[in-house]
N, C-alpha and C positions, 0 to 999 in steps of 0.2 A: 636442285635441277639435275636431271639426268645428264650424263656426259654426252656431248655431241659426237657423232661418229660418221665418217664418210660412208656412203652407200650409193648404189646405182639403182635406177628404176626405169621402167618403160615410160616413154614420153606420152603425154596426153595432148589433145588438141590445144592450140594456143588460146588463152583466154585474155582478151584485151578489153579493158574498160567495161567490165560487167560487175565489178564489185564496188559497192557504195561505201566509201570511207573504210574499206577493209571488210565490208559486209555485202552480201548479195542484195541486189535490189528486190523489193517485194513485187508481187504480181501487179499488173497494171489495172487501171480503173475499170469498174463494172461496165460503164458505157462504151469502153473501147474494145474489150475483148472477152468479156464475161468473167474475168477474174474477180474473186471476192475482195471487198474493201479490206484494207490491211494497213497497219502502221509501218512507217519507215524509220523514224528516229525522233529524238527529243532535243529541243533547243531551249536553253535557259540563259537569257541575257544576264550577265553578271551584275549590271547596275540597275536592274529592274526586278527586285526580289519577288514581286507578286505576279510576274508575267511568266507563263508557261506556254510553249508551243509544241504541238505534236504534229510532225509531218506525216502525211499518209499518201497512199496512191490515189487519193481523190481530193487532195487539197490540204489546207492547214486548219487544224482545230486549235483554238487558242483561248486562254483565260488571262484576264488582267487583274483578277482578285484572288490569286492563290489557289484557284481550282474550285471556287464556289459556283461560278457560272462559266459556260463555254459557248463560243461562237465559231462558225465555220466559214471559210472562204474557199471557193472552188478553184480548180485549175482554169486558167484563162488562156487566151490565144498564145501569149508568150510563154506561159508556164505549162503548156500541154505536155503530159508525160514527164513531169519534173521529178527528179530524184537527186540524191547526193546533197541534201540540204545542209548548209552550215551557216554560222553567224560570224561576222567580223567582230572586232573588239569594240568596246565602248569608246566614245559616247554614241557613235553612229549606229552600232549594232546592225549593220547592213546584212540582210539575209541573202544568201546565194543559193543557187541550184543549177543543175544541168537539165535542160529540157530539149524538146524537139527543135526549139529555136536556137539553141546554143547555151552558152553561159549566161545566166540571167541574175538580176539582183533587184531587191526591193528595200526601200527605206521607210515604208509605212506599214510594215507587218503583213505583207502580201495583198494589200489593196491594189497595188499596181506594180508592174514589173518592167524593167528595162533590159535590153539585150546588149551584151558586151560588144564593142566595136574593135576597130583596128584589125590586127591579124586574127583575132578570135572570131571575127565575123566571116572570115574566108577559110575557116578551119573547123574541124570537128573536135570540140573540147571533150576530152574523155575523163579528166580529173582536174582538180584545182585545190588550192589551200590558201585561205586568207591569213596574212601575217597576224599572229596573236597579239602583237603590240602596236603595229602600225596599220591604221585603218585604210591607208592609201596603197599598201603593198599587197599584191595578190600574185601567186604563182599558179600557172596552169600547164597542163599537158594537152597538146592538141596535134591533130593530124591535118596537114594542109589539104584543102579541097582542090586538088589538081589532078590532071591526067598524068603528070610525071610520077616516077617511082620515088616516093619519099617515105620516111618514117616519122614517128612522133618527135616533137621537140618540146623543150621547156621554155615557156614564154612568161614575161613579167609585165605587170601593170603597176603604175605608180599613181593612178588616179582612182583607186578604189574598185578596180575591175571594169571601169567604163571603156577603156581601150587597152590593147596589148601591142607591144612592139615586136621586134624581130627575135628569133629564138636565141637564148643564151647557151643552149645545148641541143644537139641533134643526136638521136639514137642511130645506131647503124641501120643501113637499109634492110639487111637481113636481121631484123629484130624489132624491138619496140619498147616503149615506156608504158607502165600500167598504173602508176600512182606516185604521189608526192606528199611530203609532210614537213612542216616547219616545227622545230623544237620550241616549245613554249618557254622554257627557262633560258634559252639563248637563240633568238630568231636568226642569228647568223648561221646556225647549223640547220642544214636542209638535207633530207634524204629523198631519193627517188628510186622506185622499183623498176628494173629493166630486165630484159631477156635478150639473148642472142639466138639466132637460128641459122641453119635448119635444125628442127627439133626445138626443145625448150631448154635453154641453158640460163638459169636465173643469175642475175647480177644485181648489185646494189651500188648506187653512186652517191657521193657525198659532196656537199659544198660547205665551206667554212666562212663564206662572205655573203650569205643571204641569197645565193643562187646566181651570182655574177659569173663565177668560174666553178668548174667541177673537177674533182679528182678522178683518176682512172677508175674504171669499174672494178668492183671486188667480186670475185667468183665465189658464190655461196652454194653452188650445186652440191658440193660434198656434204653439206649440212642439211639441205632440205630436198635434195634430189632434183631431177629434171621436172620441176613442178611450177605451175603458175602461182603467183603470190601477190598480196597487196600489203602495204604498210598500214597497220591498224593505228598505231600511235607511236610517238616518241615520249618517253617518260617525262612527266611535267617537272620533275626535279633534277633529272640526270639526262643531259642531251646525248650521252653515249649509249643509253639504253633504248633499244628499238624492239617493238613488238610487231610480228608479222602474222597474217592469216595465210596459211599455205593450203592450196588445193592439190591434194595428192590423189592418185588412183584409189577409189573406193573409200576415201576419208578426207577430212580436213583437220588441220593441226594449228596449234598456237606455237610460234617459234619466237624465242627471246634471245637478244644479243646484249651483252654487257660491255662490249668493246667497240661500239660504233659500227657494227656490221661486219667486223672481221670474222667472227665465229657466231654460230647459232646453236641452240638446243631446242628440242621439241618436247616440252614436258607433258602436254596433254593432247588428246586426239578425240575427234568426234566422228562416229561411224557414218553419219549422214551429212551434217552441215554445222558450221559455226555461225552463230547469229548475233551475238552481243558480247561486248567487252567493256570493262571499266577499270581504271586504276584510280582508286579513291584517294582522297586527300590524306587519310591516315596511313596509306601505303598498301592497303589490302587490294589484291587483284581479283577481279571477278570475270569469269568467262563462261559463256553459255552457248549451247547448240542443241542438236537433236540426235536421237538414235532411233532405231526401229526394232520392234520385237519380232518374234517368229512369224507373226501374221502380217508383218509389214506396216503395222501401226506406228506412226511417228510419235515419239515422246520426247519431252524436254530432258536435257542433260546439262548439269552445271558443275563448275569447279571453282574453288577459292584458294587463294594463297595469302599467307600473312608473313612470309619471309622473302618477299621480293621476287617471287616466281621460282624459287629453288625447289619447293615442293607444293603440291596441290592436294586438297581434300575434296570429297564430294560435297556438292551444294544443291539443296533442294530448291528448285526454281520453277516459275511458270514458263510458258512457251514464249521466251523473250524475243523481241524484235529490236530492242535497243536499251541502253542504260546511260544515265547522265546524273551527275552530282552537282549540288550547289548548296553551300551553307549548311553542310551536315545532313542534308536530305538526299537520298538516292531515289531517283525516279526511274521507273521501269515501264517500257512499252511492251505489252503482251498481246496474245491472240484474243481479239474481242469476242470471238465465238467460243473458244475452248476454255478460256480462263475467266476468273471472277471480275477482271477489269481489263480495259484497253490501256489504261494508264494507272499505275499504282505508285505509292511513295513509301519509303522505309526510313526509319531513324536509327536502325541498328545494323547498318551496312549490309542490308539485304537478307538478314535472317528471317524477317517477317515483312510483309507488305500490307498496306491499307489501300483499299479501293479508292481511287481518286476520280475516275471517270470511265464510263463506257460510251460508245458512240451514240447510244440512245439518250444520253444526258445533254447532248447539244441542244441549246435553247433557241437557236435561230441562226440565220445567215448574218455575217458581219455586215453592218449597215452600209459600208463603203462599196460593197459588191452585191447588194441586194438584188438589183435588176438583172445583172449578168449571171448570177448563180441560181436564180429561181428554178429554171428548167432542170438543171443538174440535181438540185435539191429534191425535186419531185421524183426524178428517176431513182435516186437513192432511197427515198421513202417507199417507193414501190418494191424495193429490195428488202423492206422492213428494217432498214438501218436505223431509222428514227421516224417520228410522227410527221405526217404530211403537214400538220398544222404549223410547223416551224418554217415552212417554205414561203409563207406569205408574210409581208411586213405587218407588225402589230397595228391595229386600228389607231388612227390619230384622234384623240379625244379633243373636240373643238371646245373652246371656252364658251360658257353659256351666260345669258343674262336673264335672271328670273324676274317675272312680272306677275306678282300674285302667285297663282298656282301653276304658271306656265314657264317653260324654259325656252328662250329664243336663242338658237345657235348664231354665233358670230362667224364672219369670214365668208369667202366667196362661195362656199358650198351651199349657203342658204338661198342664193339666187335673189331675184327681184322681189319675190314675195317676202323672203326673210328680211330684206332691206326695208321694205315698207313697214312690216311689223316692228322692226327695230326702231324706226322713226317714231311710230305711234307709242311704243313702250317708253322711249326716252322722254317724249313729250308728256306722257301721263305721269311718269315719275317726277318730272320737273314740276308739274302742277301740284302734286302731292306735297313736295318739299315747300312750295311757295305758300301753301295753305297752312303749314304747320307753324 
């Protein structure tokens, strides 16, 4: 890792709540503002090894058979413009997101959504993090919906995100909070990204008791400059190791701390944007983004580290939207239009990927939302995302009763005539049996 050094930079406009889990949100849905359909991230329930969920800017694409077949559920009223998707721990595997309705959650794989209540209902939730070990504990950053001059606060839920109480921490009025992350190896350790103003003066705050109390802010401006940033992750094995995504003038950078946020180094930079990050179970760190050539064409750019982030080498990568690992398999969300897949899988830590799915592989609407998603499905089919045939429910094959060379349908669809024929057929078959 290159040595961290103090330096000054010109301030950029304050960026608040526009980075999804350390990454920029993707363009919004086609039916909303004309943006192209795109992926947001990958969700992999730890206790459901055959289930894969790809969050997109037009809903959730999911598979329950390891990627053999795929179904889609659209954005609903409560999940309109949803982003920042995350999963809580097993066995609940509660799915969370932030939408135009606020912080939302689903316990049935996006069939239905509930909106968080309590103080979360009267505030603008800008980020959140479910406790990786306690399914009832969720921390959120929110801005009170009031005419009074207030800044963001850190709020806690002890009922799985259903309700939130009063803030455990309030940012300074001239400043704000932009992200929060709980350490997976020690959920007592929590970090939050903060800034002070006027201007942008980045600070990081730390809690050692699960967010009940917070230490004084640590000034990290000498390491990352007067830049907006978000916490990408806390290392899964080392709660003192923190990864940041830093938005600098004309570039974005990965920043790493090995001492709980006291100091940072920026080992890699992206001329345009940083788009994906993963710290694999074997210790390899993968980070991806984009660069532009002399003609302004945006191209993928990737780096990998096998020494804990001290040094990075170039990594050939698709145009990534997200990375996630489970049981030795690395899943990658890529550009459905530019790349060979929308979702790929690797068994060699990203050196090669196999196509798992493109949007056109979606076989149908998830049955629990068939009626509510049919219209949106047709709109996306008109954009040539997939075949219009998947937007209608498959025909229900009625059981039949054969009488000689005829097949008589059962059920209410046959009407009065069908009922009459059924009676005749049964009587006829009864007579045949009697004569044998």
